[in-house]
C-alpha positions as CSV (number, residue, x, y, z in Angstrom):
1,M,1.3,26.9,-7.5
2,G,-1.6,27.8,-4.8
3,A,-1.9,30.0,-2.0
4,G,-0.6,27.5,0.2
5,A,2.7,27.0,-1.5
6,S,3.3,30.6,-1.7
7,V,3.3,30.2,1.9
8,S,5.2,27.2,2.2
9,R,7.7,29.1,-0.1
10,R,8.0,32.7,2.1
11,Q,8.6,29.9,5.4
12,W,11.2,28.3,3.2
13,E,13.2,31.6,3.0
14,T,12.1,32.8,6.3
15,A,13.7,29.1,7.6
16,D,17.1,30.3,5.5
17,S,17.4,33.3,7.5
18,Q,16.9,31.8,10.9
19,N,19.3,28.8,10.2
20,Q,21.8,30.8,9.2
21,E,21.8,32.8,12.6
22,R,21.7,29.3,14.6
23,S,24.9,28.1,12.1
24,H,26.4,30.9,13.0
25,D,25.5,30.7,16.8
26,E,26.8,27.1,16.8
27,S,29.9,27.9,15.1
28,Q,31.4,30.0,17.6
29,S,31.0,26.4,20.0
30,L,32.5,24.4,17.7
31,P,35.6,23.0,19.1
32,V,39.2,23.9,17.6
33,K,39.1,20.5,16.1
34,D,35.7,20.9,14.2
35,M,36.5,24.4,12.7
36,A,39.9,23.3,11.6
37,G,38.3,20.7,9.6
38,M,35.7,23.4,8.0
39,A,38.8,25.6,7.1
40,K,40.1,22.3,5.3
41,L,36.8,22.3,3.7
42,M,36.1,25.5,2.6
43,E,40.0,25.9,1.4
44,A,39.8,23.1,-1.1
45,K,36.2,24.4,-2.2
46,N,37.7,27.7,-2.7
47,K,40.7,26.3,-4.8
48,F,38.3,24.3,-6.9
49,M,36.2,27.6,-7.6
50,K,39.2,29.2,-9.0
51,N,40.6,26.7,-11.5
52,K,37.1,24.6,-12.7
53,K,38.9,23.4,-16.0
54,K,42.0,22.3,-14.3
55,N,39.9,20.3,-11.3
56,A,37.2,19.1,-13.9
57,A,40.1,17.0,-15.7
58,C,41.0,16.2,-11.9
59,F,37.9,14.4,-11.4
60,Q,37.9,12.6,-14.0
61,K,41.3,11.6,-13.6
62,E,39.8,10.6,-9.9
63,L,36.8,8.6,-11.3
64,A,39.3,6.8,-13.7
65,S,41.1,5.2,-10.7
66,T,39.9,2.4,-9.0
67,D,40.9,4.0,-5.5
68,L,37.8,5.9,-5.5
69,I,35.7,2.8,-6.9
70,K,37.2,0.8,-3.9
71,E,35.9,3.6,-1.3
72,M,32.5,3.3,-2.3
73,F,32.3,-0.5,-2.7
74,K,34.4,-0.6,1.0
75,R,31.1,1.8,2.5
76,M,28.7,-0.5,0.7
77,N,27.3,-3.2,3.3
78,P,27.1,-6.8,1.2
79,T,25.5,-8.3,4.4
80,I,22.4,-7.1,4.0
81,T,19.7,-7.7,1.7
82,Q,16.0,-6.0,1.4
83,A,12.9,-7.5,0.4
84,D,11.7,-7.9,-3.3
85,S,9.9,-4.4,-4.3
86,G,8.1,-5.9,-7.3
87,D,7.9,-3.6,-9.9
88,I,8.3,-0.7,-7.9
89,K,11.8,1.1,-8.9
90,G,13.2,4.5,-9.2
91,D,13.9,7.4,-6.5
92,V,12.3,10.5,-5.2
93,E,15.0,13.9,-4.1
94,L,13.5,15.9,-1.0
95,A,14.7,18.7,0.5
96,L,13.9,19.5,4.1
97,K,14.3,22.5,6.7
98,Y,12.5,23.4,9.7
99,N,11.3,26.8,11.0
100,H,12.3,26.8,14.7
101,R,10.7,30.1,15.7
102,E,7.0,28.6,13.9
103,Q,7.4,24.8,14.7
104,L,7.1,23.7,10.8
105,L,8.8,21.4,8.9
106,L,9.2,22.3,5.1
107,V,9.5,19.9,2.5
108,K,10.1,20.5,-0.9
109,V,9.8,17.7,-3.6
110,I,12.8,18.4,-6.3
111,R,12.2,15.5,-8.7
112,A,12.1,12.1,-9.3
113,R,13.8,9.5,-11.2
114,D,13.6,6.4,-13.2
115,L,9.9,5.5,-12.2
116,V,8.2,2.4,-13.5
117,A,5.9,3.1,-16.4
118,R,2.1,2.4,-15.9
119,D,0.2,3.7,-19.1
120,L,0.4,2.2,-22.4
121,N,2.6,5.1,-23.9
122,G,5.4,3.7,-21.9
123,K,5.1,7.0,-19.6
124,S,3.2,7.8,-16.6
125,D,1.7,11.1,-15.0
126,P,3.4,10.7,-11.6
127,Y,2.4,13.7,-8.8
128,V,4.0,12.8,-4.8
129,V,1.8,13.0,-1.7
130,L,3.3,13.8,1.1
131,D,2.2,13.3,5.0
132,L,3.3,12.5,8.4
133,V,3.2,9.2,10.4
134,P,1.7,10.3,13.1
135,D,0.0,13.3,11.9
136,R,-0.2,15.1,14.9
137,F,-1.3,18.0,14.3
138,E,-4.2,16.7,12.0
139,E,-2.5,18.2,8.9
140,G,-3.5,15.7,6.4
141,S,-1.9,15.0,3.1
142,K,-0.4,17.4,0.5
143,K,0.1,16.9,-3.2
144,T,2.2,18.0,-6.2
145,R,0.8,18.8,-9.1
146,F,1.3,15.7,-11.6
147,K,3.1,16.1,-14.7
148,Q,2.3,14.5,-17.7
149,K,3.9,11.3,-19.9
150,T,7.9,11.3,-17.8
151,L,9.3,9.1,-15.9
152,N,11.6,11.6,-14.5
153,P,9.2,14.2,-13.6
154,V,10.6,17.7,-11.9
155,F,8.5,19.2,-9.2
156,N,10.3,21.5,-7.5
157,E,7.1,22.4,-5.1
158,I,7.3,23.6,-1.6
159,F,4.7,22.1,1.5
160,Q,5.0,23.0,5.2
161,F,3.8,20.6,7.9
162,K,3.1,21.7,11.6
163,L,5.5,19.6,14.3
164,S,7.2,20.4,17.3
165,Q,10.8,19.9,17.7
166,A,9.9,17.5,20.5
167,D,8.1,15.2,18.2
168,M,10.4,15.1,15.6
169,A,12.2,12.2,16.8
170,N,9.0,9.7,16.8
171,T,7.4,11.0,13.6
172,K,8.2,10.2,9.9
173,L,7.9,11.6,6.7
174,R,6.0,9.8,3.8
175,A,6.7,10.6,0.2
176,T,4.1,8.5,-2.0
177,I,4.5,8.4,-5.4
178,W,1.2,8.1,-7.5
179,D,0.4,7.9,-11.5
180,H,-2.4,10.0,-12.4
181,D,-5.5,8.2,-14.5
182,F,-7.6,10.5,-15.9
183,F,-10.6,7.4,-16.4
184,G,-10.2,5.2,-13.3
185,E,-8.1,5.1,-9.8
186,D,-4.5,6.5,-9.6
187,D,-1.8,3.6,-9.7
188,F,0.7,3.4,-6.8
189,N,4.3,3.7,-7.8
190,G,5.9,3.6,-4.7
191,E,7.2,5.1,-1.4
192,A,9.6,6.7,0.1
193,V,9.3,6.8,4.4
194,V,12.0,9.5,5.7
195,D,12.7,9.1,9.2
196,L,13.1,12.6,11.1
197,S,15.3,11.5,13.8
198,R,17.9,10.7,11.7
199,I,18.5,14.2,10.0
200,Y,19.8,17.1,11.3
201,L,17.9,19.8,10.7
202,N,19.3,22.4,13.4
203,S,21.0,24.4,10.5
204,G,21.2,24.6,6.8
205,T,18.7,22.1,4.6
206,H,18.9,18.4,4.2
207,T,18.6,17.0,0.6
208,D,18.9,13.3,0.0
209,W,17.8,11.3,-2.7
210,Y,15.3,8.6,-1.3
211,M,14.7,4.9,-2.7
212,L,11.1,3.9,-3.7
213,Q,9.5,1.1,-2.2
214,L,6.2,-0.9,-1.6
215,Q,3.9,0.6,0.8
216,T,3.9,0.3,4.8
217,D,1.4,-0.4,6.8
218,F,1.5,2.2,9.7
219,S,-1.9,0.9,11.3
220,I,-0.2,-2.8,12.7
221,T,-0.2,-2.7,16.4
222,G,0.6,-5.4,19.0
223,T,3.7,-7.6,20.4
224,L,4.6,-11.1,20.3
225,D,6.4,-12.9,23.2
226,V,9.2,-15.7,21.9
227,T,11.6,-17.6,23.9
228,L,15.0,-18.7,22.1
229,E,17.3,-21.2,23.2
230,Y,20.3,-23.2,21.7
231,Q,20.8,-26.7,22.2
232,D,24.3,-28.0,21.2
233,P,25.3,-29.5,19.2
234,D,23.0,-27.7,16.3
235,T,19.7,-26.7,17.3
236,L,18.2,-23.4,17.9
237,V,15.1,-24.0,20.2
238,L,12.0,-21.2,19.1
239,T,8.9,-20.9,21.6
240,V,6.4,-18.9,20.6
241,N,4.4,-18.1,23.6
242,S,1.3,-15.0,22.6
243,A,1.0,-12.2,20.8
244,T,-1.3,-9.3,22.2
245,N,-3.4,-6.2,21.2
246,L,-3.5,-7.5,17.2
247,K,-4.9,-5.6,14.8
248,P,-8.6,-6.8,13.2
249,S,-8.1,-9.1,10.1
250,N,-12.0,-9.4,10.3
251,T,-13.7,-5.6,10.7
252,I,-17.0,-6.8,11.0
253,T,-16.5,-9.1,14.6
254,N,-12.9,-6.6,15.2
255,T,-10.9,-10.1,16.2
256,S,-8.5,-12.2,13.8
257,D,-8.1,-15.8,13.3
258,S,-4.6,-15.8,13.8
259,Y,-1.3,-17.4,13.1
260,I,2.4,-17.3,12.5
261,R,5.0,-18.2,10.3
262,C,8.7,-18.9,11.7
263,S,11.6,-19.4,9.9
264,V,15.5,-18.3,9.9
265,S,17.3,-16.6,7.7
266,G,19.3,-18.4,4.8
267,L,17.0,-21.7,5.8
268,K,14.7,-23.1,2.8
269,Y,11.6,-24.1,5.3
270,S,9.5,-22.4,7.6
271,E,7.2,-23.4,10.5
272,D,3.6,-22.6,11.4
273,T,1.7,-22.1,14.0
274,R,-2.1,-23.6,14.8
275,V,-4.5,-21.0,13.8
276,I,-6.4,-19.6,17.1
277,K,-9.6,-17.8,16.4
278,D,-11.9,-15.2,17.2
279,T,-9.5,-13.2,19.7
280,L,-7.0,-10.4,19.5
281,N,-4.5,-11.7,22.1
282,P,-3.9,-15.1,21.2
283,V,-1.9,-17.7,23.3
284,F,-0.2,-20.5,21.2
285,D,2.6,-21.9,23.2
286,E,3.8,-24.3,20.2
287,T,8.0,-25.4,20.0
288,F,10.0,-25.6,17.1
289,E,13.3,-26.3,16.2
290,F,15.9,-25.5,13.3
291,E,19.0,-27.2,12.4
292,L,21.7,-24.1,12.6
293,P,25.6,-24.5,13.3
294,K,26.6,-23.1,16.5
295,E,29.4,-20.9,13.7
296,E,26.5,-19.1,12.1
297,L,24.0,-17.6,14.6
298,S,25.9,-14.3,14.5
299,S,25.0,-14.2,11.2
300,R,21.2,-15.3,11.2
301,S,17.7,-13.8,11.6
302,V,14.7,-15.4,13.3
303,L,11.8,-14.0,11.3
304,L,8.1,-14.3,12.7
305,H,5.3,-13.0,10.3
306,V,1.7,-13.1,12.1
307,F,-0.8,-13.4,9.4
308,G,-4.7,-13.0,10.2
309,K,-6.5,-16.2,8.5
310,A,-8.6,-15.2,5.8
311,L,-11.6,-17.5,4.1
312,I,-11.6,-16.4,0.4
313,G,-8.2,-14.9,-0.9
314,E,-5.0,-13.8,0.7
315,D,-4.4,-14.3,4.4
316,M,-3.8,-10.9,6.0
317,S,-0.5,-9.7,7.3
318,L,-0.5,-8.7,10.8
319,G,2.9,-7.5,11.7
320,Q,6.2,-9.1,11.6
321,V,9.8,-9.2,14.2
322,H,12.9,-9.8,13.5
323,I,15.5,-10.7,15.9
324,E,19.3,-10.8,14.8
325,L,21.0,-14.2,16.9
326,G,24.1,-12.4,16.8
327,N,22.5,-9.7,19.4
328,L,21.3,-12.3,21.8
329,D,23.1,-14.6,24.6
330,L,22.2,-17.8,23.8
331,D,25.1,-19.5,25.7
332,D,23.5,-18.9,29.0
333,E,21.8,-21.5,30.8
334,E,18.5,-19.9,31.3
335,P,16.4,-19.7,28.0
336,C,16.1,-15.8,26.1
337,R,12.6,-14.8,26.6
338,K,11.5,-11.5,24.3
339,V,8.2,-9.5,24.2
340,L,9.0,-7.6,20.9
341,P,6.5,-5.0,19.0
342,L,5.3,-6.1,15.5
343,A,5.4,-3.8,12.3
344,D,4.9,-4.0,8.9
345,L,8.6,-4.7,7.7
346,K,8.2,-5.7,4.1
347,N,10.4,-3.2,3.5
348,A,13.5,-3.7,5.8
349,S,16.5,-5.2,5.3
350,L,17.8,-8.4,6.6
351,K,21.4,-9.7,7.9
352,R,22.5,-12.3,4.8
353,A,23.5,-15.4,6.1
354,E,27.3,-15.9,5.7
355,W,27.1,-17.9,2.3
356,A,25.1,-15.2,0.6
357,Q,27.5,-12.6,1.8
358,N,30.4,-14.2,0.1
359,A,28.5,-14.4,-3.6
360,V,27.7,-10.8,-3.1
361,A,30.6,-9.8,-2.1
362,Q,31.9,-11.5,-5.0
363,E,29.4,-9.4,-7.3
364,F,30.4,-6.7,-6.2
365,R,34.0,-7.1,-6.7
366,E,33.4,-8.3,-10.4
367,A,31.1,-5.0,-11.1
368,M,33.8,-2.9,-9.3
369,Y,36.7,-4.2,-11.8
370,A,34.1,-4.3,-14.7
371,H,34.1,-0.5,-14.4
372,A,37.4,1.0,-13.7
373,M,38.6,-1.5,-17.0
374,Y,36.2,-1.1,-19.5
375,K,33.6,2.2,-17.4
376,Y,30.8,-1.0,-17.8
377,P,28.3,-1.7,-15.5
378,T,27.5,2.3,-15.7
379,F,26.5,2.2,-12.3
380,V,28.2,5.3,-11.5
381,Y,26.9,8.7,-11.7
382,S,27.9,12.3,-10.8
383,I,25.6,15.3,-9.6
384,K,27.5,19.1,-10.1
385,K,26.6,20.9,-7.0
386,K,28.5,24.7,-6.2
387,G,31.8,23.5,-7.6
388,R,31.6,19.7,-5.8
389,K,30.9,16.9,-6.9
390,L,28.6,13.5,-5.8
391,Y,29.4,10.3,-6.4
392,S,26.9,7.2,-6.0
393,V,26.7,3.8,-6.6
394,S,24.1,1.3,-5.6
395,S,22.7,-2.4,-5.9
396,R,18.9,-2.6,-5.6
397,N,19.2,-6.4,-5.6
398,A,21.6,-6.3,-2.4
399,G,19.9,-3.4,-0.9
400,S,22.8,-1.6,-0.7
401,S,24.3,1.6,-1.6
402,S,26.6,4.4,-0.7
403,K,27.7,7.9,-1.7
404,V,30.9,10.0,-2.0
405,F,31.1,13.8,-2.2
406,L,34.6,14.6,-3.7
407,V,35.9,18.6,-3.4
408,N,39.1,19.5,-5.7
409,G,39.5,15.8,-6.1
410,I,39.8,14.9,-2.2
411,P,36.7,12.2,-0.2
412,V,35.1,14.3,2.1
């Protein structure tokens, strides 16, 4: 690594000592209940370390039983589905830490696994590019060295980004994997977007695996104004009023010829508005009806996708809105009007319709039984770390995953 990487490594070690101090200060103010829980965890860990061989057998026994598998499947949510990720698969492991004194976000790119082969030899030459969205301090992107001929690269490189603690809640970290090409353009091989607002970095290091997905377009802007109402006995009425401040699909005229595709999750048909030309603030005022039993409102979502009409080639995506009907009061006499921000939601999870949930739940039950009885399919793996084990199960088709940490055979 170069000089910048060496500086980042020193910052990483400095943040360690700072976080130990903060952890100690915070532990002094923890409630008695939390301290008791921490004591039990440390006691279990110490017992494990004293007798590794005996407890290794205990782990095997726990894994063979159906209780652990049931617990993992219970933590999975078969009610959601994820968009098709095309030929993207695999995960990247990142460790995050925060230097409070210098207000630096430290990111360690540890490794990636199960990447898609991009070269004729059945391998790839992957490297990782990191950047912040938005990049308030214009730090730019930072990238690792590329690793030759592997689908499971190990990087162990550390990078730093200037980021105030106040801005952390509104910032995302993007880790993009590319395949290095010696004779042409590098090939995209998936990205992971980490919402920093959901990670606690006040003490210690946060390490996790992140599933790779399609590229997210963060340049999308604008809002969508819609009205929803339900008419008995079985009709959902959707009115598309207008859109504002859309992203231009025509960069020459700086305008868009836009239309909106409207659908409901679980229904096989969709409706399109007419195309409104030469404006970033189109007014549609169009109404569509969807036949939908009232009992299914809580498990359905309205999906709105704005497109910029292209003269040649595919229409440009200008953003989406997902409205979960279960969160709306459609029994009110007055129609429900919403103004919602547009975003790139192609990687976002959607609620499954009730009829699809049952099929997925049955798939999980059959997989659980097969593994418990025959150790097949091999969807359970473990990671050993300091006397603990992590068991994880995931279903890419269902877009669900869960993790269980065991200390001395006890889920924590």
